[in-house]
VEXTIRO-613247 format. One line per field, with one value per residue (C-alpha): residue number from 1; residue in one letter; x negated, z, y. Coordinates in nm, 4 decimals. Layout:
BEGIN
i (NUM|...);
aa (A|...);
east (X|...);
up (Z|...);
north (Y|...);
This chain:
BEGIN
i (1|2|3|4|5|6|7|8|9|10|11|12|13|14|15|16|17|18|19|20|21|22|23|24|25|26|27|28|29|30|31|32|33|34|35|36|37|38|39|40|41|42|43|44|45|46|47|48|49|50|51|52|53|54|55|56|57|58|59|60|61|62|63|64|65|66|67|68|69|70|71|72|73|74|75|76|77|78|79|80|81|82|83|84|85|86|87|88|89|90|91|92|93|94|95|96|97|98|99|100|101|102|103|104|105|106|107|108|109|110|111|112|113|114|115|116|117|118|119|120|121|122|123|124|125|126|127|128|129|130|131|132|133|134|135|136|137|138|139|140|141|142|143|144|145|146|147|148|149|150|151|152|153|154|155|156|157|158|159|160|161|162|163|164|165|166|167|168|169|170|171|172|173|174|175|176|177|178|179|180|181|182|183|184|185|186|187|188|189|190|191|192|193|194|195|196|197|198|199|200|201|202|203|204|205|206|207|208|209|210|211|212|213|214|215|216|217|218|219|220|221|222|223|224|225|226|227|228|229|230|231|232|233|234|235|236|237|238|239|240|241|242|243|244|245|246);
aa (M|T|K|L|F|E|K|L|N|R|L|S|Y|P|T|I|L|F|I|A|S|C|V|T|I|A|C|V|L|P|L|W|I|Y|I|A|R|Q|Q|T|R|L|A|T|K|A|M|E|T|I|P|L|V|E|I|V|K|P|A|S|T|L|S|N|R|G|E|P|T|P|M|T|G|P|V|P|L|N|P|P|T|I|T|R|V|Y|P|W|V|G|K|V|G|D|V|I|I|I|E|G|K|N|F|G|V|Y|P|K|N|R|R|L|A|V|G|G|A|V|V|E|E|T|S|I|S|D|W|Q|D|S|R|I|E|A|L|I|P|P|D|P|Q|Q|G|D|T|A|A|I|R|I|D|T|H|P|I|V|E|S|I|P|L|V|F|Y|D|E|T|A|T|V|R|L|R|K|H|G|D|V|I|A|G|E|G|L|S|G|L|I|H|V|S|L|W|T|A|N|G|K|R|E|M|T|V|I|A|Q|P|N|E|K|T|T|L|F|T|L|S|P|N|E|E|I|L|S|L|L|L|S|D|E|K|G|T|L|I|P|Y|S|L|N|P|T|E|F|G|F);
east (1.4433|1.2463|1.4616|1.4411|1.0247|1.0357|1.2106|0.9723|0.6967|0.8076|0.8452|0.5792|0.3609|0.4921|0.8282|0.7330|0.5172|0.8558|1.0702|0.8285|0.8806|1.2152|1.2108|1.0011|1.1657|1.5297|1.3590|1.1546|1.3984|1.6112|1.3444|1.2093|1.5739|1.6103|1.2629|1.3585|1.7029|1.4888|1.2613|1.5069|1.7184|1.3660|1.3029|1.6862|1.6168|1.2762|1.4146|1.7102|1.4798|1.2794|1.3756|1.4318|1.2251|1.3946|1.2217|1.1699|1.0982|0.8409|0.9801|0.8079|1.0166|1.2958|1.6415|1.9847|1.9732|1.5802|1.4621|1.2236|1.2945|1.1563|0.8978|0.9987|0.7185|0.7420|0.7551|0.4314|0.4684|0.2792|0.4099|0.2083|-0.0701|-0.1700|-0.5493|-0.5629|-0.3908|-0.5900|-0.6037|-0.4763|-0.3589|-0.1701|0.1108|0.4175|0.3474|-0.0510|-0.1243|-0.1482|-0.3012|-0.2145|-0.4767|-0.4094|-0.3036|-0.0060|0.1579|0.2803|0.2791|0.6363|0.7623|1.1672|1.3165|1.0243|1.0689|0.7971|0.8305|0.5672|0.6311|0.9698|1.0986|1.1852|0.9456|1.1177|1.0043|0.9456|0.6631|0.4970|0.2127|0.0828|0.2017|-0.0776|-0.1411|-0.3904|-0.3424|-0.0766|-0.0465|0.2076|0.3625|0.4355|0.7812|1.0260|1.0293|0.7630|0.8255|0.5206|0.3285|0.4987|0.3439|0.3753|0.5959|0.6113|0.9664|0.8963|1.2127|1.2929|0.9314|0.9438|0.8189|0.4396|0.3779|0.0438|-0.1393|0.0486|-0.0461|-0.0322|0.1724|0.1181|0.2581|0.1631|0.2548|-0.0234|-0.2599|-0.4937|-0.7899|-0.9972|-1.3863|-1.6805|-2.0109|-2.2353|-2.0737|-1.9268|-1.5567|-1.3832|-1.1090|-1.0268|-0.6986|-0.6474|-0.6099|-0.5299|-0.5219|-0.5180|-0.5236|-0.6995|-0.6200|-0.8158|-0.8467|-1.1794|-1.2710|-1.4116|-1.0927|-0.8493|-1.0183|-0.8765|-0.9645|-0.8919|-1.0695|-0.9838|-0.9754|-1.0361|-0.8282|-1.0532|-1.3112|-1.4318|-1.3548|-1.5226|-1.3248|-1.5447|-1.8491|-1.8446|-2.0814|-2.3380|-2.0983|-1.8331|-1.5497|-1.2346|-0.8759|-0.6415|-0.6580|-0.3663|-0.3915|-0.0866|-0.0858|-0.0129|0.3661|0.2627|0.3926|0.1779|-0.0166|-0.0632|-0.3336|-0.5421|-0.8987|-1.1411|-1.1087|-1.4444|-1.5923|-1.4379|-1.5335|-1.1778);
up (11.9355|12.1264|12.4118|12.4039|12.3690|12.6728|12.8965|12.7121|12.8395|13.1964|13.1866|13.4158|13.2367|13.3958|13.2821|12.9261|12.9689|13.0900|12.8015|12.5361|12.6201|12.6979|12.2671|12.2301|12.3687|12.1678|11.8375|11.8652|12.0399|11.7671|11.5569|11.8033|11.7865|11.3884|11.3750|11.6705|11.4399|11.1482|11.3300|11.4741|11.1357|10.9415|11.2101|11.1773|10.8105|10.8808|11.1013|10.8269|10.6271|10.7590|10.6875|10.9458|11.0806|11.1381|11.4806|11.3587|11.6894|11.6778|11.7203|12.0285|12.2520|12.4291|12.3349|12.4625|12.7510|12.8780|12.7454|12.4840|12.1293|11.9741|11.6965|11.3186|11.0423|10.7130|10.6808|10.5661|10.1935|10.3032|10.5792|10.9050|11.0149|11.3657|11.3972|11.7763|12.1678|12.4179|12.7084|12.6410|12.9929|13.2113|13.4507|13.4159|13.4035|13.2514|12.9097|12.6308|12.3062|11.9434|11.7010|11.2972|11.0029|10.8368|11.1734|11.0206|11.2112|11.5063|11.1563|11.1629|11.2772|11.4391|11.7650|11.9425|12.1525|12.4385|12.5611|12.3741|12.5736|12.4288|12.4994|12.5507|12.3648|12.6754|12.7536|12.4397|12.5033|12.1068|11.7941|11.5041|11.2406|11.3449|11.6900|11.9266|12.3268|12.5762|12.8551|12.8782|12.9383|13.2648|13.2194|12.9191|12.9000|12.9226|12.6284|12.3849|12.1411|12.0834|11.8234|11.5416|11.2931|11.0957|10.9187|10.6831|10.6375|10.8200|11.1681|11.2105|11.5570|11.7311|11.8766|12.1913|12.5262|12.8913|13.1437|13.5282|13.8622|14.2740|14.2543|14.0115|14.2355|13.9309|13.8555|13.5208|13.5872|13.3398|13.4125|13.0538|12.8486|13.0786|13.1550|13.4702|13.6570|13.9918|14.1852|13.9050|13.9254|13.7103|13.3526|13.1797|12.8064|12.7158|12.3844|12.2980|11.9790|11.9003|11.5992|11.4207|11.4609|11.7153|11.9723|12.1859|12.4266|12.7679|13.1060|13.4241|13.7259|14.0854|14.3580|14.5356|14.3192|13.9902|13.6963|13.3727|13.0669|12.7986|12.6507|12.4194|12.1351|12.1751|12.1391|12.0567|12.1996|12.3335|12.1578|12.3978|12.6345|12.7039|13.0152|13.0545|13.2463|13.1643|13.0870|12.8512|13.1188|13.0532|13.3307|13.4195|13.5469|13.6887|13.6321|13.6992|13.3914|13.4690|13.4273|13.0636|12.9772|12.9507);
north (1.0341|1.2628|1.2210|0.8231|0.8850|1.1111|0.8723|0.5845|0.8014|0.7959|0.4208|0.2873|0.0248|-0.3372|-0.2105|-0.1374|-0.4984|-0.6162|-0.5070|-0.5703|-0.9437|-0.9611|-0.8477|-1.0834|-1.3539|-1.2404|-1.2577|-1.5749|-1.8146|-1.8219|-1.9258|-2.2192|-2.3550|-2.3476|-2.5126|-2.8140|-2.8673|-2.9337|-3.1457|-3.3285|-3.4144|-3.4947|-3.7779|-3.8825|-3.9199|-4.0879|-4.3459|-4.4515|-4.4830|-4.7969|-5.1127|-5.3351|-5.6253|-5.9569|-6.1089|-6.4617|-6.7048|-6.9956|-7.2979|-7.4423|-7.0946|-7.1496|-7.2082|-7.0678|-7.3357|-7.2262|-7.5748|-7.5874|-7.6299|-7.9077|-7.8337|-7.9656|-7.9986|-8.1906|-8.5775|-8.7673|-8.8251|-9.1815|-9.4176|-9.3942|-9.6244|-9.6876|-9.7485|-9.7580|-9.6922|-9.6002|-9.6966|-10.0015|-10.0507|-9.8367|-9.7459|-9.5584|-9.1969|-9.2109|-9.0151|-9.2581|-9.2184|-9.3126|-9.2583|-9.3165|-9.1225|-8.9907|-8.8614|-8.5328|-8.2463|-8.2706|-8.4107|-8.3680|-8.7074|-8.8377|-9.1186|-9.2416|-9.6045|-9.7449|-10.1148|-10.0572|-9.7354|-9.4351|-9.1354|-8.8226|-8.4865|-8.3468|-8.6428|-8.5984|-8.3236|-8.3218|-8.4533|-8.4090|-8.5912|-8.8520|-8.8621|-8.8097|-8.7775|-8.8999|-9.0301|-9.3657|-9.3612|-9.5679|-9.9312|-10.0779|-10.4572|-10.6111|-10.7379|-10.4608|-10.1832|-9.9043|-9.8053|-9.4851|-9.3837|-9.1020|-9.0015|-9.3151|-9.4382|-9.7919|-9.8537|-9.8843|-10.0715|-10.1236|-10.4116|-10.5314|-10.3227|-10.3794|-10.2632|-10.2976|-10.1445|-10.1772|-10.5248|-10.5864|-10.8535|-10.9395|-10.7073|-10.6611|-10.6049|-10.5028|-10.5561|-10.4843|-10.6829|-10.9440|-10.9224|-11.0935|-11.1424|-11.0915|-11.2517|-11.5478|-11.9266|-12.1800|-12.2360|-11.8866|-11.8108|-11.5000|-11.2608|-11.0182|-10.8099|-10.5788|-10.4356|-10.7502|-10.8736|-11.1627|-11.4193|-11.6348|-11.8455|-12.0530|-12.0564|-12.2087|-11.9827|-12.0215|-11.8740|-11.6287|-11.6314|-11.3741|-11.5509|-11.4400|-11.4133|-11.3358|-11.1908|-10.9161|-10.8599|-10.5519|-10.2355|-10.4288|-10.2378|-10.3575|-10.2647|-10.4927|-10.7743|-11.0077|-11.2805|-11.5139|-11.8124|-12.1856|-12.1343|-11.8598|-11.5858|-11.2596|-11.1728|-10.7982|-10.6058|-10.3396|-10.2228|-9.9043|-9.7325|-9.5563|-9.9266|-9.9422|-9.5764|-9.5096);
């Protein structure tokens, strides 16, 4: 033992530090390994006890084909009722808004038709209990309605609507409460719907002249307006939305 201490005394200070470090590492390293293994075991057991949470995709997410999945809600208890459709005149691709009640919120087994043509789900931007917003589908029939069917409830329809395209030569004008038509000629039958009910009248239109069709009561709002010739054929027309407050 005395010889060992004499050899240690002859060692330099850096050598002694190096030997001490090696001894420390040799003693501490097994302890570190043991602690690390215990932490790993605890973490594994903790993961095993955590319940898996099921992620439920909302109804509006994409399907496997990358297409929007239609949302479905409960069927309203009472049958739907349509109170107003505006604008009452439009062309294919225009926005149409249907107001009423008991539409449900994207109810199952729903269908919307405008002008006798079914509106695709991708063309319906909103379906709420009192308001539906959609695009006018291709090939609407002149003077047809907006119709809603929800599950087993009876189909409900609006009053007749007007559809036009680039071939329409008649233009409706509004100056104050006076409604006139441009491009009309001959005997013209007018069917007018407002909040006060339905009115019908007949006027004689002169070619190349503006023809006064009727005068609204103060604050009276047009809900729909059909024009037809003496044979009963409906006449499509266009208008300036700003003049009519659309």
